[in-house]
C-alpha positions, -999 to +999 in steps of 0.1 A: -149+188+458-141+175+490-119+198+505-082+181+503-047+187+524-039+212+505-067+233+501-064+233+538-026+241+543-038+275+519-069+279+543-042+277+569-015+299+558-039+327+539-060+347+563-078+377+572-051+389+597-021+384+571-041+394+538-039+432+543+002+422+543+005+399+520+017+421+489+049+432+514+051+398+528+057+382+491+081+412+481+103+415+513+107+373+514+117+366+482+142+395+477+122+413+453+128+378+430+090+378+428+088+405+408+111+389+382+091+357+379+065+373+375+075+397+343+086+361+332+052+351+335+034+378+316+064+379+287+051+342+282+013+354+276+020+385+254-007+394+232-031+373+250-065+389+253-085+369+278-063+354+305-074+338+337-049+344+369-059+314+393-048+317+429-047+354+422-048+363+457-043+396+464-042+408+425-001+412+418-004+393+392-033+402+380-025+438+380+008+435+362-008+413+332-034+441+328-004+472+329+011+453+305-017+448+279-044+473+285-063+453+254-066+423+274-092+414+301-079+393+333-102+374+353-085+368+388-098+335+407-086+322+440-100+298+469-095+329+500-125+354+503-108+376+524-077+377+498-098+388+471-120+415+493-085+433+497-077+424+458-109+442+452-098+474+470-070+478+451-075+463+417-117+470+415-114+468+374-108+435+377-133+409+379-130+385+407-143+347+415-144+329+450-137+294+436-111+265+436-084+253+409-099+220+406-137+230+394-131+261+375-166+282+368-161+289+331-175+272+298-148+253+274-122+274+253-128+307+267-095+317+278-060+322+255-040+319+288-040+302+317-015+313+346-008+304+379+017+317+408+022+301+442-005+273+434+005+239+424+020+232+456-012+230+472-035+217+444-044+181+431-025+189+398-039+165+375-074+181+385-061+212+380-043+210+347-072+192+334-090+221+342-068+250+328-067+223+297-102+227+296-108+265+295-079+272+271-086+275+238-065+262+211-033+273+207-037+290+241-005+295+266-004+277+305+020+290+327+023+277+361+050+290+388+058+278+426+090+273+443+115+246+443+135+232+470+167+233+449+192+204+443+223+223+448+238+210+487+250+246+492+215+264+486+198+234+503+217+247+536+216+282+523+176+274+519+173+259+550+190+287+571+167+314+556+138+291+567+153+291+601+154+326+603+124+327+591+109+305+619+128+330+647+109+362+628+073+341+635+078+349+674+076+390+662+053+386+629+025+365+642+000+370+615+025+350+594+043+323+616+017+294+605+035+301+566+071+307+583+067+271+603+058+247+578+060+261+543+090+247+541+077+213+547+052+217+520+080+233+494+100+204+503+081+176+502+058+187+470+064+167+437+043+199+415+068+201+390+076+164+382+039+159+385+028+187+362+056+176+336+043+141+339+010+152+335+017+177+308+037+151+289+006+126+288-019+151+271-017+160+234+004+192+241+019+215+211+047+223+233+063+225+272+091+240+284+105+239+322+125+268+334+143+272+369+147+304+386+169+323+413+192+295+423+169+263+417+140+280+443+118+286+418+103+273+384+080+284+356+067+258+333+052+272+296+030+247+276+007+252+249-023+236+238-030+223+205 
């Protein structure tokens, strides 16, 4: 599949230079909310035996899923090989693959659940969802999580002020400069949530639920395949 703009942003943002500090950055930059969002994802796939973590990065969510269910087989997939190297070092018992979420290297209907966190804004949403549903078993669960631009005017002002601060900090934390300088625009311009809901609504799903979190700065979609 040809590289598209979302891939280009992801490849630019996540590099060999910042892979080792990703775990620290995602926890710190979200004021610990990343842990809470991941716990919600884990609860949504409770009891699943075969779980695919798309855009697994350094393996934070993959490990959380494994720790919550020691009987589950968790497989991680990511576009960035450098991040998979870190994941392999930290979480060597989890199978890891280097691939795109729009072309999954798996046979049909093999996973009980597919989860993805922070990935949708970088993808071709329709293709990603089609691939997720293809590899999901009947009655399987799809969980999609990412940042969202808040609707509340006061939160928008706070959100913009926070990113303005990150841009100042980027002069010190150079390995994350591209992310701090551009991520706010990527999030604000992304239509991933509406696109995901629209695509899922067009499929023959058993149920679809969207919840908003942390004052509208993140959303989680949980959908069940018939």
